[in-house]
PyMOL Python script that loads the backbone (N, CA, C, O; Angstrom):
from pymol import cmd

cmd.read_pdbstr("""\
ATOM      1  N   MET A   1      12.712  -9.959  -1.066  1.00  0.00           N
ATOM      2  CA  MET A   1      11.683  -9.035  -0.652  1.00  0.00           C
ATOM      3  C   MET A   1      11.284  -9.368   0.778  1.00  0.00           C
ATOM      4  O   MET A   1      11.006 -10.523   1.101  1.00  0.00           O
ATOM      5  N   LYS A   2      11.259  -8.365   1.620  1.00  0.00           N
ATOM      6  CA  LYS A   2      10.854  -8.545   3.018  1.00  0.00           C
ATOM      7  C   LYS A   2       9.337  -8.430   3.106  1.00  0.00           C
ATOM      8  O   LYS A   2       8.765  -7.435   2.660  1.00  0.00           O
ATOM      9  N   THR A   3       8.680  -9.443   3.679  1.00  0.00           N
ATOM     10  CA  THR A   3       7.230  -9.445   3.813  1.00  0.00           C
ATOM     11  C   THR A   3       6.831  -9.323   5.277  1.00  0.00           C
ATOM     12  O   THR A   3       7.273 -10.091   6.131  1.00  0.00           O
ATOM     13  N   LEU A   4       5.983  -8.334   5.539  1.00  0.00           N
ATOM     14  CA  LEU A   4       5.445  -8.102   6.883  1.00  0.00           C
ATOM     15  C   LEU A   4       3.982  -8.533   6.917  1.00  0.00           C
ATOM     16  O   LEU A   4       3.334  -8.635   5.875  1.00  0.00           O
ATOM     17  N   THR A   5       3.473  -8.782   8.101  1.00  0.00           N
ATOM     18  CA  THR A   5       2.025  -8.946   8.238  1.00  0.00           C
ATOM     19  C   THR A   5       1.411  -7.551   8.144  1.00  0.00           C
ATOM     20  O   THR A   5       2.105  -6.543   8.271  1.00  0.00           O
ATOM     21  N   TYR A   6       0.126  -7.512   7.925  1.00  0.00           N
ATOM     22  CA  TYR A   6      -0.568  -6.221   7.870  1.00  0.00           C
ATOM     23  C   TYR A   6      -0.399  -5.464   9.186  1.00  0.00           C
ATOM     24  O   TYR A   6      -0.165  -4.255   9.187  1.00  0.00           O
ATOM     25  N   GLU A   7      -0.519  -6.172  10.292  1.00  0.00           N
ATOM     26  CA  GLU A   7      -0.403  -5.548  11.614  1.00  0.00           C
ATOM     27  C   GLU A   7       0.993  -4.966  11.844  1.00  0.00           C
ATOM     28  O   GLU A   7       1.127  -3.867  12.383  1.00  0.00           O
ATOM     29  N   GLU A   8       2.035  -5.703  11.437  1.00  0.00           N
ATOM     30  CA  GLU A   8       3.415  -5.197  11.561  1.00  0.00           C
ATOM     31  C   GLU A   8       3.597  -3.945  10.720  1.00  0.00           C
ATOM     32  O   GLU A   8       4.229  -2.982  11.154  1.00  0.00           O
ATOM     33  N   TRP A   9       3.043  -3.962   9.514  1.00  0.00           N
ATOM     34  CA  TRP A   9       3.162  -2.829   8.601  1.00  0.00           C
ATOM     35  C   TRP A   9       2.476  -1.596   9.194  1.00  0.00           C
ATOM     36  O   TRP A   9       3.042  -0.503   9.176  1.00  0.00           O
ATOM     37  N   VAL A  10       1.263  -1.769   9.718  1.00  0.00           N
ATOM     38  CA  VAL A  10       0.527  -0.651  10.315  1.00  0.00           C
ATOM     39  C   VAL A  10       1.310  -0.078  11.489  1.00  0.00           C
ATOM     40  O   VAL A  10       1.443   1.140  11.614  1.00  0.00           O
ATOM     41  N   GLU A  11       1.827  -0.946  12.345  1.00  0.00           N
ATOM     42  CA  GLU A  11       2.569  -0.491  13.521  1.00  0.00           C
ATOM     43  C   GLU A  11       3.840   0.264  13.135  1.00  0.00           C
ATOM     44  O   GLU A  11       4.173   1.278  13.749  1.00  0.00           O
ATOM     45  N   LYS A  12       4.545  -0.228  12.124  1.00  0.00           N
ATOM     46  CA  LYS A  12       5.831   0.367  11.743  1.00  0.00           C
ATOM     47  C   LYS A  12       5.685   1.631  10.899  1.00  0.00           C
ATOM     48  O   LYS A  12       6.433   2.588  11.096  1.00  0.00           O
ATOM     49  N   TYR A  13       4.724   1.650   9.950  1.00  0.00           N
ATOM     50  CA  TYR A  13       4.658   2.753   8.985  1.00  0.00           C
ATOM     51  C   TYR A  13       3.494   3.716   9.188  1.00  0.00           C
ATOM     52  O   TYR A  13       3.459   4.767   8.548  1.00  0.00           O
ATOM     53  N   SER A  14       2.549   3.396  10.051  1.00  0.00           N
ATOM     54  CA  SER A  14       1.448   4.289  10.413  1.00  0.00           C
ATOM     55  C   SER A  14       0.722   4.888   9.195  1.00  0.00           C
ATOM     56  O   SER A  14       0.900   6.065   8.884  1.00  0.00           O
ATOM     57  N   PRO A  15      -0.094   4.075   8.510  1.00  0.00           N
ATOM     58  CA  PRO A  15      -0.830   4.593   7.353  1.00  0.00           C
ATOM     59  C   PRO A  15      -1.826   5.683   7.748  1.00  0.00           C
ATOM     60  O   PRO A  15      -2.392   5.655   8.841  1.00  0.00           O
ATOM     61  N   ILE A  16      -2.029   6.635   6.849  1.00  0.00           N
ATOM     62  CA  ILE A  16      -3.002   7.694   7.050  1.00  0.00           C
ATOM     63  C   ILE A  16      -4.382   7.040   7.116  1.00  0.00           C
ATOM     64  O   ILE A  16      -4.690   6.143   6.331  1.00  0.00           O
ATOM     65  N   GLN A  17      -5.211   7.499   8.062  1.00  0.00           N
ATOM     66  CA  GLN A  17      -6.524   6.884   8.258  1.00  0.00           C
ATOM     67  C   GLN A  17      -7.651   7.805   7.812  1.00  0.00           C
ATOM     68  O   GLN A  17      -7.511   9.027   7.787  1.00  0.00           O
ATOM     69  N   ASP A  18      -8.779   7.180   7.458  1.00  0.00           N
ATOM     70  CA  ASP A  18      -9.970   7.952   7.128  1.00  0.00           C
ATOM     71  C   ASP A  18     -10.726   8.297   8.415  1.00  0.00           C
ATOM     72  O   ASP A  18     -10.237   8.009   9.508  1.00  0.00           O
ATOM     73  N   THR A  19     -11.889   8.896   8.306  1.00  0.00           N
ATOM     74  CA  THR A  19     -12.649   9.330   9.482  1.00  0.00           C
ATOM     75  C   THR A  19     -13.178   8.166  10.322  1.00  0.00           C
ATOM     76  O   THR A  19     -13.600   8.365  11.461  1.00  0.00           O
ATOM     77  N   PHE A  20     -13.156   6.952   9.763  1.00  0.00           N
ATOM     78  CA  PHE A  20     -13.632   5.766  10.487  1.00  0.00           C
ATOM     79  C   PHE A  20     -12.488   4.991  11.146  1.00  0.00           C
ATOM     80  O   PHE A  20     -12.722   3.973  11.797  1.00  0.00           O
ATOM     81  N   GLY A  21     -11.249   5.472  10.977  1.00  0.00           N
ATOM     82  CA  GLY A  21     -10.094   4.803  11.559  1.00  0.00           C
ATOM     83  C   GLY A  21      -9.530   3.686  10.705  1.00  0.00           C
ATOM     84  O   GLY A  21      -8.683   2.920  11.164  1.00  0.00           O
ATOM     85  N   ASP A  22      -9.997   3.585   9.452  1.00  0.00           N
ATOM     86  CA  ASP A  22      -9.467   2.594   8.517  1.00  0.00           C
ATOM     87  C   ASP A  22      -8.378   3.231   7.666  1.00  0.00           C
ATOM     88  O   ASP A  22      -8.311   4.455   7.552  1.00  0.00           O
ATOM     89  N   THR A  23      -7.529   2.409   7.071  1.00  0.00           N
ATOM     90  CA  THR A  23      -6.502   2.927   6.180  1.00  0.00           C
ATOM     91  C   THR A  23      -7.163   3.646   5.004  1.00  0.00           C
ATOM     92  O   THR A  23      -8.029   3.085   4.332  1.00  0.00           O
ATOM     93  N   LEU A  24      -6.751   4.881   4.765  1.00  0.00           N
ATOM     94  CA  LEU A  24      -7.298   5.691   3.678  1.00  0.00           C
ATOM     95  C   LEU A  24      -6.741   5.197   2.351  1.00  0.00           C
ATOM     96  O   LEU A  24      -5.526   5.142   2.160  1.00  0.00           O
ATOM     97  N   LEU A  25      -7.635   4.838   1.438  1.00  0.00           N
ATOM     98  CA  LEU A  25      -7.231   4.349   0.120  1.00  0.00           C
ATOM     99  C   LEU A  25      -7.382   5.457  -0.909  1.00  0.00           C
ATOM    100  O   LEU A  25      -8.376   6.183  -0.918  1.00  0.00           O
ATOM    101  N   PHE A  26      -6.389   5.577  -1.770  1.00  0.00           N
ATOM    102  CA  PHE A  26      -6.413   6.550  -2.855  1.00  0.00           C
ATOM    103  C   PHE A  26      -6.620   5.809  -4.162  1.00  0.00           C
ATOM    104  O   PHE A  26      -6.009   4.767  -4.399  1.00  0.00           O
ATOM    105  N   GLU A  27      -7.490   6.353  -5.014  1.00  0.00           N
ATOM    106  CA  GLU A  27      -7.737   5.758  -6.322  1.00  0.00           C
ATOM    107  C   GLU A  27      -6.521   5.962  -7.230  1.00  0.00           C
ATOM    108  O   GLU A  27      -5.600   6.706  -6.893  1.00  0.00           O
ATOM    109  N   THR A  28      -6.534   5.297  -8.373  1.00  0.00           N
ATOM    110  CA  THR A  28      -5.400   5.338  -9.301  1.00  0.00           C
ATOM    111  C   THR A  28      -5.637   6.324 -10.450  1.00  0.00           C
ATOM    112  O   THR A  28      -4.995   6.233 -11.496  1.00  0.00           O
ATOM    113  N   PHE A  29      -6.560   7.258 -10.246  1.00  0.00           N
ATOM    114  CA  PHE A  29      -6.894   8.229 -11.294  1.00  0.00           C
ATOM    115  C   PHE A  29      -7.394   9.520 -10.649  1.00  0.00           C
ATOM    116  O   PHE A  29      -7.648   9.567  -9.446  1.00  0.00           O
ATOM    117  N   GLY A  30      -7.528  10.541 -11.443  1.00  0.00           N
ATOM    118  CA  GLY A  30      -8.128  11.798 -11.012  1.00  0.00           C
ATOM    119  C   GLY A  30      -7.385  12.512  -9.901  1.00  0.00           C
ATOM    120  O   GLY A  30      -6.155  12.498  -9.846  1.00  0.00           O
ATOM    121  N   LYS A  31      -8.156  13.144  -9.009  1.00  0.00           N
ATOM    122  CA  LYS A  31      -7.580  13.940  -7.924  1.00  0.00           C
ATOM    123  C   LYS A  31      -6.747  13.096  -6.967  1.00  0.00           C
ATOM    124  O   LYS A  31      -5.745  13.568  -6.432  1.00  0.00           O
ATOM    125  N   ASP A  32      -7.157  11.852  -6.750  1.00  0.00           N
ATOM    126  CA  ASP A  32      -6.382  10.975  -5.865  1.00  0.00           C
ATOM    127  C   ASP A  32      -4.990  10.720  -6.440  1.00  0.00           C
ATOM    128  O   ASP A  32      -3.997  10.758  -5.714  1.00  0.00           O
ATOM    129  N   LEU A  33      -4.923  10.462  -7.740  1.00  0.00           N
ATOM    130  CA  LEU A  33      -3.620  10.218  -8.366  1.00  0.00           C
ATOM    131  C   LEU A  33      -2.749  11.471  -8.312  1.00  0.00           C
ATOM    132  O   LEU A  33      -1.538  11.371  -8.117  1.00  0.00           O
ATOM    133  N   ILE A  34      -3.337  12.624  -8.480  1.00  0.00           N
ATOM    134  CA  ILE A  34      -2.577  13.881  -8.366  1.00  0.00           C
ATOM    135  C   ILE A  34      -1.998  13.999  -6.959  1.00  0.00           C
ATOM    136  O   ILE A  34      -0.832  14.357  -6.797  1.00  0.00           O
ATOM    137  N   ALA A  35      -2.807  13.700  -5.940  1.00  0.00           N
ATOM    138  CA  ALA A  35      -2.332  13.768  -4.552  1.00  0.00           C
ATOM    139  C   ALA A  35      -1.165  12.806  -4.329  1.00  0.00           C
ATOM    140  O   ALA A  35      -0.201  13.157  -3.650  1.00  0.00           O
ATOM    141  N   ILE A  36      -1.240  11.614  -4.885  1.00  0.00           N
ATOM    142  CA  ILE A  36      -0.161  10.627  -4.742  1.00  0.00           C
ATOM    143  C   ILE A  36       1.102  11.111  -5.435  1.00  0.00           C
ATOM    144  O   ILE A  36       2.199  10.966  -4.896  1.00  0.00           O
ATOM    145  N   ARG A  37       0.962  11.677  -6.609  1.00  0.00           N
ATOM    146  CA  ARG A  37       2.141  12.169  -7.335  1.00  0.00           C
ATOM    147  C   ARG A  37       2.797  13.358  -6.638  1.00  0.00           C
ATOM    148  O   ARG A  37       4.003  13.562  -6.776  1.00  0.00           O
ATOM    149  N   LEU A  38       2.028  14.140  -5.898  1.00  0.00           N
ATOM    150  CA  LEU A  38       2.559  15.294  -5.173  1.00  0.00           C
ATOM    151  C   LEU A  38       3.141  14.925  -3.806  1.00  0.00           C
ATOM    152  O   LEU A  38       3.882  15.707  -3.210  1.00  0.00           O
ATOM    153  N   ALA A  39       2.808  13.750  -3.322  1.00  0.00           N
ATOM    154  CA  ALA A  39       3.276  13.312  -1.997  1.00  0.00           C
ATOM    155  C   ALA A  39       4.760  12.968  -2.032  1.00  0.00           C
ATOM    156  O   ALA A  39       5.319  12.691  -3.093  1.00  0.00           O
ATOM    157  N   LYS A  40       5.391  12.987  -0.861  1.00  0.00           N
ATOM    158  CA  LYS A  40       6.776  12.526  -0.761  1.00  0.00           C
ATOM    159  C   LYS A  40       6.773  11.043  -1.101  1.00  0.00           C
ATOM    160  O   LYS A  40       6.056  10.259  -0.479  1.00  0.00           O
ATOM    161  N   GLN A  41       7.572  10.662  -2.085  1.00  0.00           N
ATOM    162  CA  GLN A  41       7.486   9.316  -2.654  1.00  0.00           C
ATOM    163  C   GLN A  41       7.836   8.196  -1.675  1.00  0.00           C
ATOM    164  O   GLN A  41       7.377   7.068  -1.857  1.00  0.00           O
ATOM    165  N   LYS A  42       8.620   8.468  -0.662  1.00  0.00           N
ATOM    166  CA  LYS A  42       8.933   7.417   0.315  1.00  0.00           C
ATOM    167  C   LYS A  42       7.802   7.189   1.314  1.00  0.00           C
ATOM    168  O   LYS A  42       7.927   6.370   2.224  1.00  0.00           O
ATOM    169  N   HIS A  43       6.697   7.918   1.140  1.00  0.00           N
ATOM    170  CA  HIS A  43       5.504   7.724   1.956  1.00  0.00           C
ATOM    171  C   HIS A  43       4.390   7.043   1.155  1.00  0.00           C
ATOM    172  O   HIS A  43       3.315   6.770   1.687  1.00  0.00           O
ATOM    173  N   VAL A  44       4.655   6.773  -0.125  1.00  0.00           N
ATOM    174  CA  VAL A  44       3.661   6.187  -1.025  1.00  0.00           C
ATOM    175  C   VAL A  44       3.828   4.674  -1.076  1.00  0.00           C
ATOM    176  O   VAL A  44       4.942   4.158  -1.170  1.00  0.00           O
ATOM    177  N   TRP A  45       2.701   3.977  -1.011  1.00  0.00           N
ATOM    178  CA  TRP A  45       2.646   2.518  -1.130  1.00  0.00           C
ATOM    179  C   TRP A  45       1.562   2.177  -2.139  1.00  0.00           C
ATOM    180  O   TRP A  45       0.605   2.932  -2.312  1.00  0.00           O
ATOM    181  N   THR A  46       1.717   1.027  -2.811  1.00  0.00           N
ATOM    182  CA  THR A  46       0.738   0.573  -3.798  1.00  0.00           C
ATOM    183  C   THR A  46       0.150  -0.763  -3.369  1.00  0.00           C
ATOM    184  O   THR A  46       0.880  -1.685  -3.005  1.00  0.00           O
ATOM    185  N   ILE A  47      -1.163  -0.858  -3.414  1.00  0.00           N
ATOM    186  CA  ILE A  47      -1.817  -2.143  -3.174  1.00  0.00           C
ATOM    187  C   ILE A  47      -1.908  -2.845  -4.517  1.00  0.00           C
ATOM    188  O   ILE A  47      -2.467  -2.311  -5.475  1.00  0.00           O
ATOM    189  N   ILE A  48      -1.350  -4.055  -4.576  1.00  0.00           N
ATOM    190  CA  ILE A  48      -1.343  -4.819  -5.827  1.00  0.00           C
ATOM    191  C   ILE A  48      -2.030  -6.166  -5.625  1.00  0.00           C
ATOM    192  O   ILE A  48      -2.071  -6.706  -4.520  1.00  0.00           O
ATOM    193  N   ASP A  49      -2.572  -6.697  -6.732  1.00  0.00           N
ATOM    194  CA  ASP A  49      -3.064  -8.067  -6.681  1.00  0.00           C
ATOM    195  C   ASP A  49      -2.050  -8.949  -7.397  1.00  0.00           C
ATOM    196  O   ASP A  49      -1.266  -8.470  -8.216  1.00  0.00           O
ATOM    197  N   THR A  50      -2.071 -10.222  -7.087  1.00  0.00           N
ATOM    198  CA  THR A  50      -1.078 -11.157  -7.626  1.00  0.00           C
ATOM    199  C   THR A  50      -1.783 -12.354  -8.245  1.00  0.00           C
ATOM    200  O   THR A  50      -3.011 -12.448  -8.230  1.00  0.00           O
ATOM    201  N   ASP A  51      -0.993 -13.258  -8.784  1.00  0.00           N
ATOM    202  CA  ASP A  51      -1.526 -14.512  -9.320  1.00  0.00           C
ATOM    203  C   ASP A  51      -1.627 -15.572  -8.229  1.00  0.00           C
ATOM    204  O   ASP A  51      -2.161 -16.656  -8.463  1.00  0.00           O
ATOM    205  N   GLU A  52      -1.122 -15.267  -7.051  1.00  0.00           N
ATOM    206  CA  GLU A  52      -1.149 -16.221  -5.939  1.00  0.00           C
ATOM    207  C   GLU A  52      -2.548 -16.324  -5.353  1.00  0.00           C
ATOM    208  O   GLU A  52      -3.314 -15.360  -5.365  1.00  0.00           O
ATOM    209  N   GLU A  53      -2.870 -17.504  -4.840  1.00  0.00           N
ATOM    210  CA  GLU A  53      -4.143 -17.685  -4.145  1.00  0.00           C
ATOM    211  C   GLU A  53      -3.878 -18.048  -2.695  1.00  0.00           C
ATOM    212  O   GLU A  53      -2.894 -18.718  -2.380  1.00  0.00           O
ATOM    213  N   ASP A  54      -4.773 -17.598  -1.809  1.00  0.00           N
ATOM    214  CA  ASP A  54      -4.659 -17.985  -0.412  1.00  0.00           C
ATOM    215  C   ASP A  54      -5.332 -19.341  -0.206  1.00  0.00           C
ATOM    216  O   ASP A  54      -5.778 -19.975  -1.162  1.00  0.00           O
ATOM    217  N   GLU A  55      -5.397 -19.772   1.033  1.00  0.00           N
ATOM    218  CA  GLU A  55      -5.943 -21.097   1.322  1.00  0.00           C
ATOM    219  C   GLU A  55      -7.435 -21.214   1.011  1.00  0.00           C
ATOM    220  O   GLU A  55      -7.973 -22.321   0.978  1.00  0.00           O
ATOM    221  N   TYR A  56      -8.112 -20.079   0.781  1.00  0.00           N
ATOM    222  CA  TYR A  56      -9.536 -20.088   0.464  1.00  0.00           C
ATOM    223  C   TYR A  56      -9.812 -19.890  -1.025  1.00  0.00           C
ATOM    224  O   TYR A  56     -10.966 -19.860  -1.452  1.00  0.00           O
ATOM    225  N   GLY A  57      -8.744 -19.755  -1.808  1.00  0.00           N
ATOM    226  CA  GLY A  57      -8.895 -19.572  -3.247  1.00  0.00           C
ATOM    227  C   GLY A  57      -9.026 -18.129  -3.693  1.00  0.00           C
ATOM    228  O   GLY A  57      -9.280 -17.866  -4.868  1.00  0.00           O
ATOM    229  N   PHE A  58      -8.854 -17.180  -2.764  1.00  0.00           N
ATOM    230  CA  PHE A  58      -8.898 -15.765  -3.123  1.00  0.00           C
ATOM    231  C   PHE A  58      -7.521 -15.287  -3.566  1.00  0.00           C
ATOM    232  O   PHE A  58      -6.502 -15.803  -3.108  1.00  0.00           O
ATOM    233  N   THR A  59      -7.494 -14.312  -4.448  1.00  0.00           N
ATOM    234  CA  THR A  59      -6.238 -13.741  -4.917  1.00  0.00           C
ATOM    235  C   THR A  59      -5.554 -13.005  -3.776  1.00  0.00           C
ATOM    236  O   THR A  59      -6.183 -12.214  -3.073  1.00  0.00           O
ATOM    237  N   ARG A  60      -4.264 -13.269  -3.595  1.00  0.00           N
ATOM    238  CA  ARG A  60      -3.498 -12.563  -2.555  1.00  0.00           C
ATOM    239  C   ARG A  60      -3.235 -11.128  -3.001  1.00  0.00           C
ATOM    240  O   ARG A  60      -2.965 -10.856  -4.170  1.00  0.00           O
ATOM    241  N   GLU A  61      -3.322 -10.234  -2.046  1.00  0.00           N
ATOM    242  CA  GLU A  61      -3.026  -8.824  -2.288  1.00  0.00           C
ATOM    243  C   GLU A  61      -1.945  -8.387  -1.316  1.00  0.00           C
ATOM    244  O   GLU A  61      -1.883  -8.848  -0.176  1.00  0.00           O
ATOM    245  N   TYR A  62      -1.094  -7.487  -1.793  1.00  0.00           N
ATOM    246  CA  TYR A  62      -0.015  -6.961  -0.971  1.00  0.00           C
ATOM    247  C   TYR A  62       0.021  -5.453  -1.101  1.00  0.00           C
ATOM    248  O   TYR A  62      -0.422  -4.895  -2.104  1.00  0.00           O
ATOM    249  N   VAL A  63       0.547  -4.801  -0.087  1.00  0.00           N
ATOM    250  CA  VAL A  63       0.874  -3.383  -0.177  1.00  0.00           C
ATOM    251  C   VAL A  63       2.397  -3.336  -0.281  1.00  0.00           C
ATOM    252  O   VAL A  63       3.104  -3.875   0.571  1.00  0.00           O
ATOM    253  N   VAL A  64       2.895  -2.685  -1.337  1.00  0.00           N
ATOM    254  CA  VAL A  64       4.328  -2.651  -1.615  1.00  0.00           C
ATOM    255  C   VAL A  64       4.835  -1.214  -1.612  1.00  0.00           C
ATOM    256  O   VAL A  64       4.118  -0.286  -1.988  1.00  0.00           O
ATOM    257  N   ALA A  65       6.079  -1.049  -1.182  1.00  0.00           N
ATOM    258  CA  ALA A  65       6.687   0.279  -1.100  1.00  0.00           C
ATOM    259  C   ALA A  65       6.805   0.899  -2.484  1.00  0.00           C
ATOM    260  O   ALA A  65       7.227   0.243  -3.437  1.00  0.00           O
ATOM    261  N   GLY A  66       6.429   2.167  -2.585  1.00  0.00           N
ATOM    262  CA  GLY A  66       6.588   2.909  -3.827  1.00  0.00           C
ATOM    263  C   GLY A  66       5.318   2.991  -4.658  1.00  0.00           C
ATOM    264  O   GLY A  66       4.302   2.370  -4.348  1.00  0.00           O
ATOM    265  N   MET A  67       5.409   3.772  -5.716  1.00  0.00           N
ATOM    266  CA  MET A  67       4.294   3.946  -6.657  1.00  0.00           C
ATOM    267  C   MET A  67       4.511   3.003  -7.827  1.00  0.00           C
ATOM    268  O   MET A  67       5.480   3.140  -8.574  1.00  0.00           O
ATOM    269  N   HIS A  68       3.607   2.045  -7.984  1.00  0.00           N
ATOM    270  CA  HIS A  68       3.711   1.053  -9.050  1.00  0.00           C
ATOM    271  C   HIS A  68       2.505   1.172  -9.974  1.00  0.00           C
ATOM    272  O   HIS A  68       1.442   1.642  -9.568  1.00  0.00           O
ATOM    273  N   LEU A  69       2.682   0.745 -11.214  1.00  0.00           N
ATOM    274  CA  LEU A  69       1.603   0.822 -12.192  1.00  0.00           C
ATOM    275  C   LEU A  69       1.007  -0.540 -12.513  1.00  0.00           C
ATOM    276  O   LEU A  69      -0.188  -0.637 -12.791  1.00  0.00           O
ATOM    277  N   VAL A  70       1.809  -1.585 -12.481  1.00  0.00           N
ATOM    278  CA  VAL A  70       1.349  -2.924 -12.849  1.00  0.00           C
ATOM    279  C   VAL A  70       0.584  -3.556 -11.694  1.00  0.00           C
ATOM    280  O   VAL A  70       1.047  -3.542 -10.554  1.00  0.00           O
ATOM    281  N   ASN A  71      -0.577  -4.103 -11.987  1.00  0.00           N
ATOM    282  CA  ASN A  71      -1.433  -4.797 -11.016  1.00  0.00           C
ATOM    283  C   ASN A  71      -1.887  -3.912  -9.857  1.00  0.00           C
ATOM    284  O   ASN A  71      -2.277  -4.429  -8.810  1.00  0.00           O
ATOM    285  N   ARG A  72      -1.844  -2.618 -10.018  1.00  0.00           N
ATOM    286  CA  ARG A  72      -2.224  -1.709  -8.934  1.00  0.00           C
ATOM    287  C   ARG A  72      -3.735  -1.692  -8.737  1.00  0.00           C
ATOM    288  O   ARG A  72      -4.514  -1.783  -9.686  1.00  0.00           O
ATOM    289  N   MET A  73      -4.112  -1.573  -7.487  1.00  0.00           N
ATOM    290  CA  MET A  73      -5.527  -1.466  -7.144  1.00  0.00           C
ATOM    291  C   MET A  73      -5.815  -0.114  -6.503  1.00  0.00           C
ATOM    292  O   MET A  73      -6.784   0.556  -6.859  1.00  0.00           O
ATOM    293  N   ASN A  74      -4.973   0.282  -5.560  1.00  0.00           N
ATOM    294  CA  ASN A  74      -5.095   1.554  -4.853  1.00  0.00           C
ATOM    295  C   ASN A  74      -3.714   1.985  -4.387  1.00  0.00           C
ATOM    296  O   ASN A  74      -2.743   1.233  -4.463  1.00  0.00           O
ATOM    297  N   TYR A  75      -3.658   3.228  -3.899  1.00  0.00           N
ATOM    298  CA  TYR A  75      -2.451   3.734  -3.263  1.00  0.00           C
ATOM    299  C   TYR A  75      -2.767   4.055  -1.808  1.00  0.00           C
ATOM    300  O   TYR A  75      -3.919   4.283  -1.439  1.00  0.00           O
ATOM    301  N   VAL A  76      -1.710   4.068  -0.988  1.00  0.00           N
ATOM    302  CA  VAL A  76      -1.818   4.386   0.430  1.00  0.00           C
ATOM    303  C   VAL A  76      -0.669   5.323   0.780  1.00  0.00           C
ATOM    304  O   VAL A  76       0.424   5.202   0.226  1.00  0.00           O
ATOM    305  N   LEU A  77      -0.909   6.252   1.693  1.00  0.00           N
ATOM    306  CA  LEU A  77       0.151   7.112   2.215  1.00  0.00           C
ATOM    307  C   LEU A  77       0.394   6.757   3.678  1.00  0.00           C
ATOM    308  O   LEU A  77      -0.538   6.438   4.416  1.00  0.00           O
ATOM    309  N   THR A  78       1.654   6.817   4.083  1.00  0.00           N
ATOM    310  CA  THR A  78       2.001   6.534   5.468  1.00  0.00           C
ATOM    311  C   THR A  78       2.690   7.736   6.097  1.00  0.00           C
ATOM    312  O   THR A  78       3.282   8.564   5.405  1.00  0.00           O
ATOM    313  N   SER A  79       2.605   7.814   7.410  1.00  0.00           N
ATOM    314  CA  SER A  79       3.281   8.889   8.148  1.00  0.00           C
ATOM    315  C   SER A  79       4.783   8.651   8.211  1.00  0.00           C
ATOM    316  O   SER A  79       5.570   9.597   8.195  1.00  0.00           O
ATOM    317  N   VAL A  80       5.175   7.384   8.284  1.00  0.00           N
ATOM    318  CA  VAL A  80       6.584   7.007   8.377  1.00  0.00           C
ATOM    319  C   VAL A  80       7.055   6.547   6.992  1.00  0.00           C
ATOM    320  O   VAL A  80       6.407   5.698   6.380  1.00  0.00           O
ATOM    321  N   PRO A  81       8.169   7.091   6.487  1.00  0.00           N
ATOM    322  CA  PRO A  81       8.650   6.682   5.161  1.00  0.00           C
ATOM    323  C   PRO A  81       9.269   5.287   5.179  1.00  0.00           C
ATOM    324  O   PRO A  81       9.786   4.833   6.199  1.00  0.00           O
ATOM    325  N   TRP A  82       9.204   4.614   4.018  1.00  0.00           N
ATOM    326  CA  TRP A  82       9.886   3.334   3.885  1.00  0.00           C
ATOM    327  C   TRP A  82      11.365   3.593   3.655  1.00  0.00           C
ATOM    328  O   TRP A  82      11.749   4.624   3.103  1.00  0.00           O
ATOM    329  N   GLU A  83      12.203   2.628   4.091  1.00  0.00           N
ATOM    330  CA  GLU A  83      13.657   2.782   3.973  1.00  0.00           C
ATOM    331  C   GLU A  83      14.178   2.221   2.658  1.00  0.00           C
ATOM    332  O   GLU A  83      15.020   2.831   1.999  1.00  0.00           O
ATOM    333  N   LYS A  84      13.669   1.054   2.285  1.00  0.00           N
ATOM    334  CA  LYS A  84      14.086   0.375   1.052  1.00  0.00           C
ATOM    335  C   LYS A  84      12.832   0.022   0.273  1.00  0.00           C
ATOM    336  O   LYS A  84      11.763  -0.168   0.852  1.00  0.00           O
ATOM    337  N   ASP A  85      12.969  -0.064  -1.048  1.00  0.00           N
ATOM    338  CA  ASP A  85      11.792  -0.337  -1.858  1.00  0.00           C
ATOM    339  C   ASP A  85      11.476  -1.819  -2.015  1.00  0.00           C
ATOM    340  O   ASP A  85      10.663  -2.189  -2.862  1.00  0.00           O
ATOM    341  N   ASN A  86      12.106  -2.671  -1.213  1.00  0.00           N
ATOM    342  CA  ASN A  86      11.847  -4.109  -1.315  1.00  0.00           C
ATOM    343  C   ASN A  86      11.014  -4.616  -0.122  1.00  0.00           C
ATOM    344  O   ASN A  86      11.234  -5.720   0.376  1.00  0.00           O
ATOM    345  N   ILE A  87      10.065  -3.799   0.320  1.00  0.00           N
ATOM    346  CA  ILE A  87       9.214  -4.140   1.455  1.00  0.00           C
ATOM    347  C   ILE A  87       7.792  -4.348   0.959  1.00  0.00           C
ATOM    348  O   ILE A  87       7.286  -3.567   0.153  1.00  0.00           O
ATOM    349  N   GLN A  88       7.158  -5.393   1.439  1.00  0.00           N
ATOM    350  CA  GLN A  88       5.741  -5.609   1.155  1.00  0.00           C
ATOM    351  C   GLN A  88       5.070  -6.146   2.402  1.00  0.00           C
ATOM    352  O   GLN A  88       5.721  -6.689   3.295  1.00  0.00           O
ATOM    353  N   ALA A  89       3.757  -5.986   2.447  1.00  0.00           N
ATOM    354  CA  ALA A  89       2.970  -6.507   3.557  1.00  0.00           C
ATOM    355  C   ALA A  89       1.725  -7.169   2.999  1.00  0.00           C
ATOM    356  O   ALA A  89       1.203  -6.774   1.957  1.00  0.00           O
ATOM    357  N   GLU A  90       1.267  -8.170   3.704  1.00  0.00           N
ATOM    358  CA  GLU A  90       0.019  -8.816   3.320  1.00  0.00           C
ATOM    359  C   GLU A  90      -1.102  -7.794   3.446  1.00  0.00           C
ATOM    360  O   GLU A  90      -1.143  -7.031   4.412  1.00  0.00           O
ATOM    361  N   TRP A  91      -1.993  -7.774   2.495  1.00  0.00           N
ATOM    362  CA  TRP A  91      -3.107  -6.849   2.560  1.00  0.00           C
ATOM    363  C   TRP A  91      -4.333  -7.641   2.880  1.00  0.00           C
ATOM    364  O   TRP A  91      -5.422  -7.076   2.990  1.00  0.00           O
TER     365      TRP A  91
END
""", "prot")
cmd.dss("prot")
cmd.show_as("cartoon", "prot")
cmd.util.cbc("prot")
cmd.orient("prot")
């Protein structure tokens, strides 16, 4: 699995932003989930939590290519599609 920093991921894939200039997060239910299912799938990313801890004891989170169901927290859409589904970035 190829791991990018958050900054590398933003620069390469250009996530859709909200009105404040932050990455727009989509919920995993309701109208947001419908929007994700209707989107071009190579533009969909899933924010997941893991069992890993960072140096401060917080759970590591990643944004991974594709729509995933396990350990999902939110979805993100990007302007640039992912090429392979084995890409993740630190969240």
